[in-house]
N, C-alpha and C positions, 0 to 999 in steps of 0.2 A: 504493500500500500504506500509506503514511504517513497519508493522508486516511482510509482505512478504519480504521486503528488509532485515530485520534482520535475518529471516530464511535462505534466500539465502546466506547471509554473512557467517553464521555459516556452512552451507553446503559447501561453498567455502573453508573454513579453513580445514574441514574434508577431502575434496577431495585432497587438496594440501598435507596434512599430509600423506594420503595414497600413493600418487605418490612418495613423498620423501622416505617413508619407503620401498616401493617395489623396487624402483630404487637403494637405498642404499644397500639392502641385495642381490639383484641380481648381482650388480656390484662386491660385495665381494665374490661371488661364483665362479668367474673366477679364475682359477688356476694361481699361480705365483704372482709376484709383479712387480711394475713399474720399479724396479731397477735390475731385473734379466730378461734380454731379450735374445732371441735365437741368437746365433752367436756372443755374446759379453761376454768377460771374465770380471767377476765382482769380486771385492775384497770383501770377506765375511764380513770383519770388516767395510768397508765403507758402505756396504748394511745395516748392522745392525744399524749403526749410523744414516743412512738416515731413516730407519724404525722408530727409536725412535724419530727423529726430527719431522716427520710427524704423529706421534702417531699411526702408522700402526702396531706396535708391541703389542698393547693392544688388548684384546678380541673385537670381532665385536660389541657386545652389548654395551661395554663401548665407542667405537668409535661412535656408533650411538647416544648415549646420549650426547656426547661431541659435535657432529655435530648439533643436535637440539638446544643445548644451544648457540652455535655460531650463529645459524640462528636468534635467538631472538634479537641479536644485529646487524643483517644484515651483518654479517661477513661470507663470503663464503670460507674463508681460502686461504692459499698460493697455487699457481700452482706448481705442481711437475715438469712438463716438461718445464716451462718457468720461472724458478727461476731467479731473486727474485721477479718477478711480482706476485701480488695477483690476484685472480679470479675477485674481484671487479673492479680492475683497467683495466683488460682485457675486461670486460663487458662494462665499461665506454668508452673504445676505439671502440669496435666492434659494440655495439648496435645502436648508431646513424646511422651508415652506413646501417645496416640491416633494421632499421626502415624506413629510407628514401626509400630504395628499396622496402620494403613491402608496404608502403603507396602508392607509385606510382603504384605498381602492382594492389593492391586491388581497388584503385580509378578508374583506367583504366578498370578493369574487371567489376565493378559495373555500371559505366556510359555506357560503350559500350554494356555490356550484357543486361541491362534493355532496352536501346534504340533498340538493335537488336531484342530482344524478343517482344517488343511492335510493332515494324514495321512488324515483321513476323505475329503477330496475326491480325493486321489490314489488311494485304494482305494475309489472309488465303487461302491456296491452290493455291497461285500465285507463280511466279518465285522467288520473293524475299523470300517468306516463305521457298521454297524448298532449295534455296542456303544457307539461314541462318541455317537451320537444318542440312544440309550437313556439314557446317563449325562446328556446335556444336558437331556433332558426331566425327568428326576428332579431335577437340580440347579435347574431353574427352578421346578418345582412345589413342592418341599419348602422351607419357610421356614428361614432360617439358625438360628433358635433351636431348631428340631427337630434340625437337624444338630449343633448345639452339645451338646444333651442326649445324643444318641447317642454322640458322641465322648467325652464325659465318662464315660458309663456303661461303654463297652467299652474304649476306649484307656487311660483314666486309672484307672478303678476296678477293672475286671475284669482287664485285661492289665497294668496298672501300668507302662505304658511312658513316660508323661509325667505331669507334675503336674496335679492336678485344677483348680486355680484360682490366684489371686493373681498377682503380677508380680515378676520378679526376673531370672532368667537367660534365655538364648535358648530354653530348653525351654518356658518359660511362653508364648512367642509362637506356638508351632506350632498348638495346638488352636484358639484363637480366630481365628487367621489362616485356617486351613482352613475353619472355619465361615463366616467372612465372605466368603471367595473363591469358595465353591461356586456361588452364583447368577451372579455376573459371569463366572466361568469358563465356565459352560454357555452363557450368552448369546454370549460372544465366539466360542466354538467353533462354534455354529450359524451365526453371521453370517459367520465366516471360511470355513466350508465352502461356504455358499451362494454367496458371491462368488468363491471359487476355482473352483467348478464353472463359473461364467459366464465368468471370465477365461480359463480353460484352453481354451475353445473359440474364443477371439478370433483374428482373422487374424494379428496380430503374434506370437502364440505359435506359430502354424504356421510363420511366416516364420523365427522363431528356431530351430525344430526343423530346418527345411530348411537353415539355415546350419551345422548340425552342432554347435550349442552343447550342452553337457552338461545332463542333466536337472536337476542341482542349480542350475546357473546360470539356467536357464529359470524354475524355480520361485521361487528366492529373489530374483533380480535383476529379473525381468520380471513374473511372475504375482503373487507375494506383495505386491510394492510397490503394485500397483493394487488388489488384493483387500482390503488392510488399510485403505484410505481410509475406508470406512464404520465400521470399528472405531474409528478415531481420532475420528470424529464422535461416536461413542457414548461416548467416554471420560468426557466431562463428566458425563453422566447416571450412568455406572457409579461414578465417584468419589463422586457424591452418594449413590448407593445404599450404597456401602461406609461412608461417614461416618455416615449416619443409621442404618444397620443396626448400627453399632458401639455405639450407645447401649444396645441390648438385650444384645448380646454382652458388652460390658464389665460390665454388671450381673450377667450369669450367671457370668462367670469372675472376678468381684470385682477387676476391673482399675481402678486409680486414674487413669482418664483423664477426658476431657471428658464422656463418657456418664454417668458417675456423678454429676457435678455437675449435669448437665442434668436427670436424673431426680430428684435431690434438690431442685432448684429448683422443679420442678412439684409435687412432694409438699408442699413447704413454702410454696408460693405466693411464692417469692422472686423478685419482679419484676425486680430488678437482674440476678440470675443468669440468669433466663430470657432477658431481653433481651440480655444480654452474650453468652451462648453462641449465640443466634440470629443476632445481628449478626456475630459472628466467623465462624461457619460460612457464613453467607450471603455475606460478603465473600470467603471462601476459594473457595466454589463458583463465584461469578460470575467471579472471577479465573481459575479453572480452565477455565471455558468460553471465556474470552478466549484463553488459551494454546492450547486445542484449535483455535480458528479460525486462529491463527497457524501452528500445526503443520500444519494441513491445507494451507495455502498452501505451506509449505516442502516437504512431501512431493510435492505435485503442482504444479510451477511454472506450469502452464497456468492454475490458479486465481488465482495471484498476478498474472499478466499480465492476466487478465481484469479483476481489481479495479483494476489501475493504469489500464487503459483506461477503466473506469467512473468 
């Protein structure tokens, strides 16, 4: 297991380096500069001075090496569009908000999705099963920004049950978390149902029933533990879906999180901010995938033993 973790760690580093490299050079293929915008008169001398200040006058290869060097000290550089803020300080402000929203969304999706999928499997071909799968199809098909718009229109504006937007109390978390969690919840519910149906027909489940174990023990201790393995595998992708989806949701609900800064960075062609948020989220997602692999082995010891033998 230790050898496997070391291999995965080095693969994480290579993956992150590739993401940084591709993003850096793609970003610099965009014509123009952050200081020369359409419809705005720019002083050539001022533009040149700004280019020198942010090292944008140097060759792209030199800028790339300088950026890699700064990353080694965890310095993401100054923001071009939010001077004198640094990208590090902006992440320090925005990430706790995005993290809170993301954690609430993914926890809600996991708990409700596993519960819904399990109940649907236990009531196979019943009314609950059909309703659950209809909800799952709708949840997958409808984009989260459409869900967000509907929640704002009815829950916030017409029924006045929750705040429309901004960030402050726990009430401000509910609507954006619901909008973000709808898609992952539906995917988890469908996957849990499909695997539960397969597991419930396995021989060891019949043996457990023959031993007289209670239905709750059979479902929770034996069936669900094996049925949830594919869900754990999918968690890395679901976390990525929640985090990237939060960019749009945060903008809709005027939430001062990472999504706001990322969108502003793109609109202002803020190279440092775009790279900083991309590097930060990439490192986070790659690390999440690593944790999923470890959790997979902890849930099913046979996987860990197989890796040790390999």
